DSSP file (Angstrom, degrees, kcal/mol; ACC not computed):
  #  RESIDUE AA STRUCTURE BP1 BP2  ACC     N-H-->O    O-->H-N    N-H-->O    O-->H-N    TCO  KAPPA ALPHA  PHI   PSI    X-CA   Y-CA   Z-CA
    1    1 A M              0   0    0      0, 0.0     2,-0.1     0, 0.0     0, 0.0   0.000 360.0 360.0 360.0 134.4    8.8    6.4   -0.7
    2    2 A K     >  -     0   0    0      1,-0.1     4,-2.3     4,-0.0     5,-0.2  -0.387 360.0-113.3 -75.2 153.5    6.1    7.1   -3.3
    3    3 A R  H  > S+     0   0    0      1,-0.2     4,-2.7     2,-0.2     5,-0.2   0.879 117.1  53.2 -54.7 -42.8    6.0    5.1   -6.6
    4    4 A R  H  > S+     0   0    0      1,-0.2     4,-2.6     2,-0.2    -1,-0.2   0.913 109.0  48.4 -62.4 -42.9    6.9    8.3   -8.6
    5    5 A Q  H  > S+     0   0    0      2,-0.2     4,-2.5     1,-0.2     5,-0.2   0.915 112.0  50.2 -62.7 -42.0   10.0    8.9   -6.4
    6    6 A F  H  X S+     0   0    0     -4,-2.3     4,-2.9     2,-0.2    -2,-0.2   0.939 112.2  46.7 -60.4 -48.5   11.1    5.3   -6.8
    7    7 A T  H  X S+     0   0    0     -4,-2.7     4,-2.5     1,-0.2    -2,-0.2   0.913 113.7  47.7 -62.2 -44.4   10.6    5.4  -10.6
    8    8 A Q  H  X S+     0   0    0     -4,-2.6     4,-2.1     2,-0.2    -1,-0.2   0.907 114.4  46.3 -64.5 -41.3   12.5    8.7  -11.0
    9    9 A T  H  X S+     0   0    0     -4,-2.5     4,-2.7    -5,-0.2    -2,-0.2   0.912 112.4  50.3 -68.1 -41.7   15.3    7.6   -8.8
   10   10 A L  H  X S+     0   0    0     -4,-2.9     4,-2.9    -5,-0.2     5,-0.3   0.914 111.3  48.8 -62.5 -42.5   15.6    4.2  -10.6
   11   11 A A  H  X S+     0   0    0     -4,-2.5     4,-2.4    -5,-0.2    -1,-0.2   0.898 112.0  49.6 -63.2 -40.3   15.7    6.0  -13.9
   12   12 A L  H  X S+     0   0    0     -4,-2.1     4,-0.8    -5,-0.2    -2,-0.2   0.925 114.3  44.5 -63.3 -45.3   18.4    8.4  -12.7
   13   13 A V  H  < S+     0   0    0     -4,-2.7     4,-0.3     1,-0.2     3,-0.3   0.927 121.8  36.4 -67.8 -45.8   20.5    5.5  -11.3
   14   14 A T  H  < S+     0   0    0     -4,-2.9     3,-0.3     1,-0.2    -2,-0.2   0.783 118.8  49.4 -80.8 -25.8   20.1    3.2  -14.4
   15   15 A G  H  < S+     0   0    0     -4,-2.4    -1,-0.2    -5,-0.3    -2,-0.2   0.517  88.1  81.9 -91.3  -4.9   20.2    6.0  -17.0
   16   16 A S  S  < S-     0   0    0     -4,-0.8    -1,-0.2    -3,-0.3    -2,-0.1   0.821  74.0-154.6 -72.9 -28.8   23.2    7.9  -15.8
   17   17 A G        +     0   0    0     -3,-0.3    -1,-0.1    -4,-0.3    -3,-0.1   0.406  68.8 103.9  72.3  -5.8   25.7    5.6  -17.5
   18   18 A A        +     0   0    0     -5,-0.1     2,-0.6     2,-0.1    -1,-0.1   0.681  58.4  83.3 -82.2 -17.6   28.3    6.6  -14.9
   19   19 A L        +     0   0    0     -6,-0.3    -2,-0.1     1,-0.1     3,-0.1  -0.772  50.9 155.7 -93.1 121.5   28.0    3.4  -12.9
   20   20 A A        -     0   0    0     -2,-0.6     2,-0.2     1,-0.4    -1,-0.1   0.479  49.9 -45.4-107.6-110.2   30.1    0.6  -14.3
   21   21 A A  S >  S+     0   0    0      3,-0.1     3,-1.3     4,-0.1    -1,-0.4  -0.531  98.8  25.9-116.8-175.1   31.3   -2.3  -12.2
   22   22 A G  T 3> S+     0   0    0      1,-0.3     4,-2.2     2,-0.2     5,-0.2  -0.402 126.8   6.8  66.6-126.3   32.9   -2.7   -8.8
   23   23 A A  H 3> S+     0   0    0      1,-0.2     4,-2.4     2,-0.2    -1,-0.3   0.849 131.2  55.7 -62.0 -36.7   32.1    0.1   -6.3
   24   24 A G  H <> S+     0   0    0     -3,-1.3     4,-2.0     2,-0.2    -1,-0.2   0.921 109.3  45.4 -62.8 -44.6   29.6    1.7   -8.7
   25   25 A L  H  > S+     0   0    0      2,-0.2     4,-2.5     1,-0.2    -2,-0.2   0.897 111.8  52.7 -65.5 -40.9   27.6   -1.5   -9.0
   26   26 A S  H  X S+     0   0    0     -4,-2.2     4,-2.2     1,-0.2    -2,-0.2   0.902 109.1  49.6 -60.9 -41.6   27.7   -2.0   -5.2
   27   27 A A  H  X S+     0   0    0     -4,-2.4     4,-2.4     2,-0.2    -1,-0.2   0.888 109.6  51.9 -64.8 -38.8   26.4    1.5   -4.7
   28   28 A T  H  X S+     0   0    0     -4,-2.0     4,-2.6     2,-0.2    -2,-0.2   0.932 109.7  48.3 -63.1 -46.2   23.6    0.9   -7.2
   29   29 A V  H  X S+     0   0    0     -4,-2.5     4,-2.3     1,-0.2    -1,-0.2   0.901 111.0  52.0 -60.7 -41.4   22.5   -2.4   -5.4
   30   30 A S  H  X S+     0   0    0     -4,-2.2     4,-2.0     2,-0.2    -1,-0.2   0.918 110.5  47.2 -61.5 -44.6   22.6   -0.5   -2.1
   31   31 A V  H  X S+     0   0    0     -4,-2.4     4,-2.3     1,-0.2    -2,-0.2   0.914 111.9  50.5 -63.5 -43.3   20.4    2.3   -3.4
   32   32 A L  H  X S+     0   0    0     -4,-2.6     4,-2.1     1,-0.2    -2,-0.2   0.877 108.3  52.4 -64.9 -37.6   17.9   -0.3   -4.9
   33   33 A R  H  X S+     0   0    0     -4,-2.3     4,-0.8     2,-0.2    -1,-0.2   0.924 110.5  48.0 -62.4 -43.5   17.7   -2.2   -1.6
   34   34 A E  H >< S+     0   0    0     -4,-2.0     3,-0.6     1,-0.2    -2,-0.2   0.910 113.0  47.9 -63.3 -42.3   16.9    1.0    0.2
   35   35 A L  H 3< S+     0   0    0     -4,-2.3    -1,-0.2     1,-0.2    -2,-0.2   0.838 110.6  51.6 -67.6 -32.9   14.3    1.9   -2.3
   36   36 A A  H 3< S+     0   0    0     -4,-2.1    -1,-0.2    -5,-0.2    -2,-0.2   0.583  80.5 118.3 -82.4  -9.5   12.7   -1.5   -2.2
   37   37 A A    <<  -     0   0    0     -4,-0.8    96,-0.1    -3,-0.6    -3,-0.0  -0.347  69.3-122.4 -60.2 133.8   12.4   -1.5    1.6
   38   38 A V        -     0   0    0     94,-0.1    -1,-0.1     1,-0.1     5,-0.1  -0.666  21.6-121.6 -82.2 122.9    8.7   -1.8    2.5
   39   39 A P    >   -     0   0    0      0, 0.0     3,-2.3     0, 0.0     4,-0.1  -0.389  24.8-120.0 -58.7 140.8    7.5    1.0    4.7
   40   40 A P  G >  S+     0   0    0      0, 0.0     3,-1.5     0, 0.0     6,-0.4   0.821 110.5  61.9 -55.9 -33.4    6.2   -0.5    8.0
   41   41 A Q  G 3  S+     0   0    0      1,-0.3    65,-0.0     5,-0.1    -3,-0.0   0.577 101.6  53.5 -72.9  -6.1    2.7    1.0    7.4
   42   42 A L  G <  S+     0   0    0     -3,-2.3    -1,-0.3     4,-0.1     2,-0.2   0.240  88.0 104.6-108.2  12.8    2.4   -1.1    4.2
   43   43 A S  S <> S-     0   0    0     -3,-1.5     4,-1.8    -4,-0.1     5,-0.2  -0.542  79.1-120.3 -92.4 158.9    3.2   -4.4    5.8
   44   44 A R  H  > S+     0   0    0     35,-0.4     4,-2.9     1,-0.2     5,-0.2   0.883 114.5  59.0 -62.0 -37.7    0.7   -7.2    6.6
   45   45 A T  H  > S+     0   0    0      1,-0.2     4,-1.7     2,-0.2    -1,-0.2   0.906 103.9  51.3 -58.6 -43.0    1.8   -7.0   10.2
   46   46 A F  H  > S+     0   0    0     -6,-0.4     4,-0.6     1,-0.2    -1,-0.2   0.951 113.3  43.3 -58.5 -50.8    0.7   -3.3   10.3
   47   47 A F  H >< S+     0   0    0     -4,-1.8     3,-1.0     1,-0.2     4,-0.4   0.868 108.3  58.1 -68.9 -35.5   -2.7   -4.0    8.9
   48   48 A D  H >< S+     0   0    0     -4,-2.9     3,-1.1     1,-0.3    -1,-0.2   0.894 104.8  52.7 -57.3 -38.7   -3.3   -7.1   11.1
   49   49 A A  H 3< S+     0   0    0     -4,-1.7    -1,-0.3     1,-0.2    -2,-0.2   0.668 107.9  51.9 -71.4 -16.2   -2.7   -4.9   14.2
   50   50 A Q  T X< S+     0   0    0     -3,-1.0     3,-2.6    -4,-0.6    17,-0.3   0.346  74.7 140.6-102.5   5.3   -5.4   -2.4   12.9
   51   51 A L  T <  S+     0   0    0     -3,-1.1    17,-0.2    -4,-0.4     3,-0.1  -0.225  74.8  16.2 -52.5 132.1   -8.2   -5.0   12.3
   52   52 A G  T 3  S+     0   0    0     15,-3.3    -1,-0.3     1,-0.3     2,-0.1   0.302  99.6 126.3  86.6  -8.9  -11.6   -3.5   13.4
   53   53 A D    <   -     0   0    0     -3,-2.6    14,-2.5    14,-0.1     2,-0.3  -0.425  59.7-117.7 -81.9 157.1  -10.2    0.0   13.4
   54   54 A E  E     -A   66   0A   0     12,-0.2    50,-0.6    -2,-0.1     2,-0.4  -0.739  19.5-162.4 -93.3 142.5  -11.8    2.9   11.5
   55   55 A F  E     -AB  65 103A   0     10,-3.1    10,-3.0    -2,-0.3     2,-0.4  -0.996  17.1-136.5-121.5 127.8   -9.9    4.8    8.8
   56   56 A C  E     -AB  64 102A   0     46,-2.9    46,-2.4    -2,-0.4     2,-0.6  -0.699  14.4-126.1 -88.8 133.1  -11.3    8.3    7.8
   57   57 A L  E     - B   0 101A   0      6,-3.4     2,-2.1    -2,-0.4     5,-0.5  -0.678  22.1-135.3 -76.2 120.0  -11.5    9.2    4.2
   58   58 A C        +     0   0    0     42,-2.8     2,-0.3    -2,-0.6    42,-0.2  -0.478  68.6  91.1 -82.5  73.0   -9.6   12.5    3.8
   59   59 A D  S    S-     0   0    0     -2,-2.1     3,-0.5     4,-0.1    -2,-0.0  -0.821  96.4 -77.6-145.8-172.7  -12.1   14.3    1.7
   60   60 A E  S    S+     0   0    0     -2,-0.3    -2,-0.1     1,-0.2    -3,-0.0   0.692 121.9  61.2 -68.4 -17.2  -15.1   16.6    2.2
   61   61 A T  S    S-     0   0    0      2,-0.0    -1,-0.2     1,-0.0    -3,-0.1   0.855  84.2-151.3 -78.9 -34.9  -17.4   13.7    3.1
   62   62 A G        +     0   0    0     -3,-0.5    -4,-0.1    -5,-0.5    -2,-0.1   0.677  33.1 166.4  70.7  16.7  -15.5   12.5    6.2
   63   63 A H        -     0   0    0     -7,-0.1    -6,-3.4    -6,-0.1     2,-0.4  -0.200  25.5-138.4 -60.0 155.7  -16.8    9.0    5.6
   64   64 A T  E     -A   56   0A   0     -8,-0.2    25,-0.6    37,-0.1     2,-0.4  -0.913   9.0-155.7-119.4 149.4  -15.1    6.2    7.5
   65   65 A L  E     -AC  55  88A   0    -10,-3.0   -10,-3.1    -2,-0.4     2,-0.5  -0.950  12.1-142.7-117.7 141.1  -14.0    2.7    6.5
   66   66 A V  E     -AC  54  87A   0     21,-2.8    21,-2.3    -2,-0.4     2,-0.7  -0.920  17.4-127.8-106.8 126.9  -13.6   -0.2    8.9
   67   67 A L  E     + C   0  86A   0    -14,-2.5   -15,-3.3    -2,-0.5    19,-0.3  -0.618  36.9 168.4 -72.7 112.9  -10.7   -2.6    8.3
   68   68 A T  E     +     0   0A   0     17,-2.7     2,-0.3    -2,-0.7    18,-0.2   0.726  53.1   2.2-104.5 -25.6  -12.5   -6.0    8.4
   69   69 A S  E     - C   0  85A   0     16,-1.5    16,-2.9     2,-0.0     2,-0.4  -0.996  41.9-153.3-161.0 156.5   -9.9   -8.5    7.1
   70   70 A V  E     - C   0  84A   0     -2,-0.3     2,-0.4    14,-0.2    14,-0.2  -0.988  30.0-176.6-129.9 120.1   -6.4   -9.0    5.9
   71   71 A E  E     - C   0  83A   0     12,-2.5    12,-3.1    -2,-0.4     2,-0.1  -0.942  29.8-115.3-127.3 138.3   -6.1  -12.0    3.5
   72   72 A D  E     - C   0  82A   0     -2,-0.4    10,-0.3    10,-0.2     3,-0.0  -0.462  24.3-162.6 -64.9 143.1   -3.2  -13.8    1.7
   73   73 A A        +     0   0    0      8,-2.6     2,-0.3    56,-0.2     9,-0.2   0.443  58.8   9.8-110.9  -2.6   -3.6  -13.4   -2.0
   74   74 A S  S    S-     0   0    0      7,-0.6     7,-0.1     2,-0.1     6,-0.1  -0.923  76.8 -93.7-160.0-177.2   -1.3  -16.1   -3.4
   75   75 A R  S    S+     0   0    0     -2,-0.3    -3,-0.0     3,-0.1    -1,-0.0   0.347  86.5 109.0 -90.3   5.3    0.9  -19.1   -2.8
   76   76 A H  S    S-     0   0    0      1,-0.2    -2,-0.1     5,-0.1     3,-0.1  -0.030  90.3 -47.0 -69.7-177.4    3.9  -16.9   -2.5
   77   77 A A  S >  S-     0   0    0      1,-0.1     3,-2.6     2,-0.1     4,-0.5  -0.254  78.8 -91.4 -52.0 133.8    5.7  -16.3    0.8
   78   78 A P  T 3  S+     0   0    0      0, 0.0    -1,-0.1     0, 0.0     4,-0.1  -0.222 112.4  15.3 -52.4 131.8    3.1  -15.5    3.5
   79   79 A G  T 3  S+     0   0    0      2,-0.4   -35,-0.4    -3,-0.1     3,-0.2   0.320  98.4  99.6  87.5  -8.6    2.6  -11.8    3.7
   80   80 A S  S <  S+     0   0    0     -3,-2.6    51,-3.5     1,-0.3     2,-0.4   0.767  93.8  24.2 -83.3 -24.0    4.3  -11.0    0.4
   81   81 A Q  E    S+ D   0 130A   0     -4,-0.5    -8,-2.6    49,-0.2    -7,-0.6  -0.956  84.0 146.2-139.9 120.3    1.0  -10.6   -1.4
   82   82 A F  E     -CD  72 129A   0     47,-2.0    47,-3.2    -2,-0.4     2,-0.4  -0.971  38.2-127.6-151.8 162.2   -2.2   -9.8    0.5
   83   83 A H  E     -CD  71 128A   0    -12,-3.1   -12,-2.5    -2,-0.3     2,-0.5  -0.913  12.0-154.5-113.1 141.1   -5.5   -8.0    0.3
   84   84 A V  E     -CD  70 127A   0     43,-2.8    43,-2.5    -2,-0.4     2,-0.5  -0.978  16.5-158.5-112.3 125.7   -6.8   -5.5    2.9
   85   85 A V  E     -CD  69 126A   0    -16,-2.9   -17,-2.7    -2,-0.5   -16,-1.5  -0.915   9.5-174.5-115.3 128.7  -10.6   -5.3    3.0
   86   86 A F  E     -CD  67 125A   0     39,-3.2    39,-2.6    -2,-0.5     2,-0.4  -0.874  11.8-148.7-114.7 149.2  -12.6   -2.4    4.3
   87   87 A E  E     -CD  66 124A   0    -21,-2.3   -21,-2.8    -2,-0.3     2,-0.3  -0.925  16.5-167.6-115.5 147.7  -16.3   -2.0    4.8
   88   88 A A  E     -C   65   0A   0     35,-2.3   -23,-0.1    -2,-0.4    30,-0.1  -0.805  30.6 -83.5-128.2 167.1  -18.2    1.3    4.5
   89   89 A G    >   -     0   0    0    -25,-0.6     3,-1.7    -2,-0.3    -1,-0.1  -0.314  45.1-109.3 -66.2 156.4  -21.6    2.6    5.3
   90   90 A S  T 3  S+     0   0    0      1,-0.3    -1,-0.1    32,-0.2    31,-0.0   0.701 114.9  59.4 -64.6 -20.0  -24.4    2.0    2.8
   91   91 A R  T 3  S+     0   0    0     32,-0.0     2,-0.5     2,-0.0    -1,-0.3   0.464  73.5 117.4 -88.2  -0.4  -24.4    5.7    1.7
   92   92 A M    <   -     0   0    0     -3,-1.7     2,-0.4     1,-0.1    -4,-0.1  -0.552  40.7-176.6 -73.8 120.3  -20.8    5.8    0.6
   93   93 A A        +     0   0    0     -2,-0.5     2,-0.3    30,-0.0    -1,-0.1  -0.590  30.2 125.1-121.1  68.7  -20.7    6.6   -3.1
   94   94 A I        -     0   0    0     -2,-0.4     2,-0.1     3,-0.0     3,-0.1  -0.907  42.2-146.2-120.9 154.4  -17.1    6.5   -4.2
   95   95 A G        -     0   0    0     -2,-0.3    18,-0.1     1,-0.2     2,-0.1  -0.274  42.4 -51.8-103.9-168.3  -15.6    4.5   -7.0
   96   96 A E  S    S+     0   0    0     -2,-0.1     2,-0.3    19,-0.1    18,-0.2  -0.424  84.0  95.4 -66.1 138.7  -12.3    2.8   -7.7
   97   97 A G  E    S- E   0 113A   0     16,-2.0    16,-3.1    -2,-0.1     2,-0.5  -0.954  75.0 -56.7 163.9-178.3   -9.3    5.0   -7.2
   98   98 A T  E     - E   0 112A   0     -2,-0.3     2,-0.4    14,-0.3    14,-0.3  -0.783  53.0-179.3 -92.0 128.8   -6.5    6.2   -5.0
   99   99 A Y  E     - E   0 111A   0     12,-3.0    12,-2.7    -2,-0.5     2,-0.6  -0.951  27.9-127.4-130.5 147.3   -7.7    7.7   -1.7
  100  100 A R  E     - E   0 110A   0     -2,-0.4   -42,-2.8    10,-0.2     2,-0.3  -0.846  30.9-170.9 -92.9 123.7   -5.9    9.2    1.3
  101  101 A L  E     -BE  57 109A   0      8,-3.2     8,-2.3    -2,-0.6     2,-0.5  -0.868  10.1-149.0-114.4 149.1   -7.1    7.5    4.5
  102  102 A E  E     -BE  56 108A   0    -46,-2.4   -46,-2.9    -2,-0.3     2,-0.4  -0.977   3.8-160.7-122.3 130.4   -6.3    8.7    8.1
  103  103 A H  E  >  -BE  55 107A   0      4,-2.8     4,-1.8    -2,-0.5   -48,-0.1  -0.886  24.5-127.9-105.6 138.4   -5.9    6.3   11.1
  104  104 A S  T  4 S+     0   0    0    -50,-0.6    -1,-0.1    -2,-0.4   -49,-0.1   0.812 105.3  25.0 -58.8 -33.4   -6.2    7.9   14.5
  105  105 A R  T  4 S+     0   0    0      2,-0.1    -1,-0.2     1,-0.1    -3,-0.0   0.721 128.3  40.4-101.4 -25.1   -2.9    6.4   15.8
  106  106 A N  T  4 S-     0   0    0      1,-0.3    -2,-0.2   -65,-0.0     2,-0.1   0.380  92.3-140.2-114.7   4.1   -0.9    5.9   12.7
  107  107 A G  E  <  -E  103   0A   0     -4,-1.8    -4,-2.8     2,-0.0    -1,-0.3  -0.384  48.7  -4.4  81.3-151.3   -1.6    9.0   10.5
  108  108 A L  E     +E  102   0A   0     -6,-0.2     2,-0.3    -2,-0.1    -6,-0.2  -0.529  51.0 173.2 -91.8 147.2   -2.1    9.2    6.7
  109  109 A I  E     -E  101   0A   0     -8,-2.3    -8,-3.2    -2,-0.2     2,-0.5  -0.971  22.7-140.8-149.5 137.2   -1.8    6.5    4.1
  110  110 A D  E     +E  100   0A   0     -2,-0.3     2,-0.4   -10,-0.2   -10,-0.2  -0.880  28.0 176.2-100.5 126.8   -2.6    6.5    0.4
  111  111 A L  E     -E   99   0A   0    -12,-2.7   -12,-3.0    -2,-0.5     2,-0.7  -0.978  32.8-130.6-132.1 143.7   -4.3    3.4   -0.9
  112  112 A F  E     -E   98   0A   0     -2,-0.4     2,-0.4   -14,-0.3    16,-0.4  -0.852  36.3-164.1 -88.8 117.9   -5.7    2.3   -4.3
  113  113 A L  E     -E   97   0A   0    -16,-3.1   -16,-2.0    -2,-0.7     2,-0.4  -0.870  14.3-160.1-111.3 135.7   -9.1    0.9   -3.5
  114  114 A T  E     -F  126   0A   0     12,-2.3    12,-2.5    -2,-0.4     2,-0.3  -0.911  21.2-132.9-109.0 143.4  -11.4   -1.3   -5.6
  115  115 A R  E     +F  125   0A   0     -2,-0.4     2,-0.3    10,-0.2    10,-0.2  -0.722  28.9 164.5-101.4 143.3  -15.1   -1.4   -4.8
  116  116 A S  E     -F  124   0A   0      8,-2.6     8,-3.3    -2,-0.3     2,-0.2  -0.963  44.9 -87.0-145.7 162.1  -17.3   -4.5   -4.5
  117  117 A D  E     -F  123   0A   0     -2,-0.3     2,-0.2     6,-0.2     5,-0.1  -0.519  43.0-137.8 -72.8 135.1  -20.8   -5.1   -3.0
  118  118 A G    >   -     0   0    0      4,-0.7     3,-0.7    -2,-0.2     6,-0.1  -0.487  12.2-125.2 -87.9 162.6  -20.7   -6.0    0.7
  119  119 A L  T 3  S+     0   0    0      1,-0.2    -1,-0.1    -2,-0.2    -2,-0.0   0.801 106.1  53.0 -76.4 -30.0  -22.8   -8.7    2.3
  120  120 A G  T 3  S-     0   0    0      2,-0.3    -1,-0.2     1,-0.0   -30,-0.1   0.197 125.1 -90.8 -95.0  16.7  -24.4   -6.4    4.9
  121  121 A G  S <  S+     0   0    0     -3,-0.7    -3,-0.1     1,-0.3    -2,-0.1   0.020  99.0  97.4 101.6 -28.9  -25.7   -3.7    2.5
  122  122 A G  S    S-     0   0    0      1,-0.1    -4,-0.7    -5,-0.1    -1,-0.3  -0.606  78.9-101.4 -93.1 155.9  -22.6   -1.5    2.5
  123  123 A P  E     - F   0 117A   0      0, 0.0   -35,-2.3     0, 0.0     2,-0.4  -0.320  28.3-140.1 -71.8 157.5  -19.9   -1.5   -0.1
  124  124 A R  E     -DF  87 116A   0     -8,-3.3    -8,-2.6   -37,-0.2     2,-0.4  -0.900  10.2-157.5-114.4 148.0  -16.5   -3.2    0.5
  125  125 A F  E     -DF  86 115A   0    -39,-2.6   -39,-3.2    -2,-0.4     2,-0.4  -0.992   6.2-161.3-128.3 135.2  -13.2   -1.7   -0.7
  126  126 A T  E     -DF  85 114A   0    -12,-2.5   -12,-2.3    -2,-0.4     2,-0.5  -0.950   8.4-166.3-121.6 135.4  -10.1   -3.8   -1.3
  127  127 A A  E     -D   84   0A   0    -43,-2.5   -43,-2.8    -2,-0.4     2,-0.4  -0.982  15.9-152.2-114.6 130.1   -6.4   -2.7   -1.5
  128  128 A T  E     -D   83   0A   0     -2,-0.5     2,-0.5   -16,-0.4   -45,-0.2  -0.876   6.6-161.9-108.1 134.7   -4.0   -5.3   -2.9
  129  129 A F  E     -D   82   0A   0    -47,-3.2   -47,-2.0    -2,-0.4     2,-0.5  -0.960  12.4-178.1-119.3 130.2   -0.4   -5.4   -1.9
  130  130 A N  E     -D   81   0A   0     -2,-0.5     2,-0.6   -49,-0.2   -49,-0.2  -0.916  19.1-159.9-123.3  99.4    2.4   -7.2   -3.9
  131  131 A L        -     0   0    0    -51,-3.5     2,-0.2    -2,-0.5    -2,-0.0  -0.717   7.6-140.5 -91.6 122.4    5.6   -6.7   -1.9
  132  132 A A        -     0   0    0     -2,-0.6     2,-0.2   -96,-0.1   -94,-0.1  -0.485  18.7-121.9 -75.2 146.5    8.8   -7.2   -3.8
  133  133 A T        -     0   0    0     -2,-0.2    -1,-0.1     1,-0.1   -96,-0.0  -0.542  40.1 -85.5 -84.2 158.2   11.7   -8.9   -2.0
  134  134 A A              0   0    0     -2,-0.2    -1,-0.1     1,-0.1  -101,-0.1  -0.236 360.0 360.0 -62.7 151.4   15.0   -7.1   -1.6
  135  135 A V              0   0    0   -106,-0.2    -1,-0.1    -3,-0.1  -102,-0.1   0.459 360.0 360.0 -70.4 360.0   17.5   -7.3   -4.4
């Protein structure tokens, strides 16, 4: 589920005023649990399995990014907060932003990437994940 869909649904559920206690509250908790479920393609396990794979940038350039590492980002539960790091060719000239990437076996994924200088001459791009636990 996309962030916008989540926000709109959450606003609808909390702003309706129709849900009071008892069954209504139980239904709200159930809906929130479903919305908070992490899609499998956004889990650390998914990215660990793709290490070394290429992801194609879905734009007119056709550049590829190689997934080089998956790193824990905090002292929280392992896998709940992590960074995914991609390396690109030295000619790749894109900035920070949300990009659609395509993986040959797993399809499309939209990621917000931040750029940093790579050690081997090419830029590195990082996507950070902060996964909420279920309600």
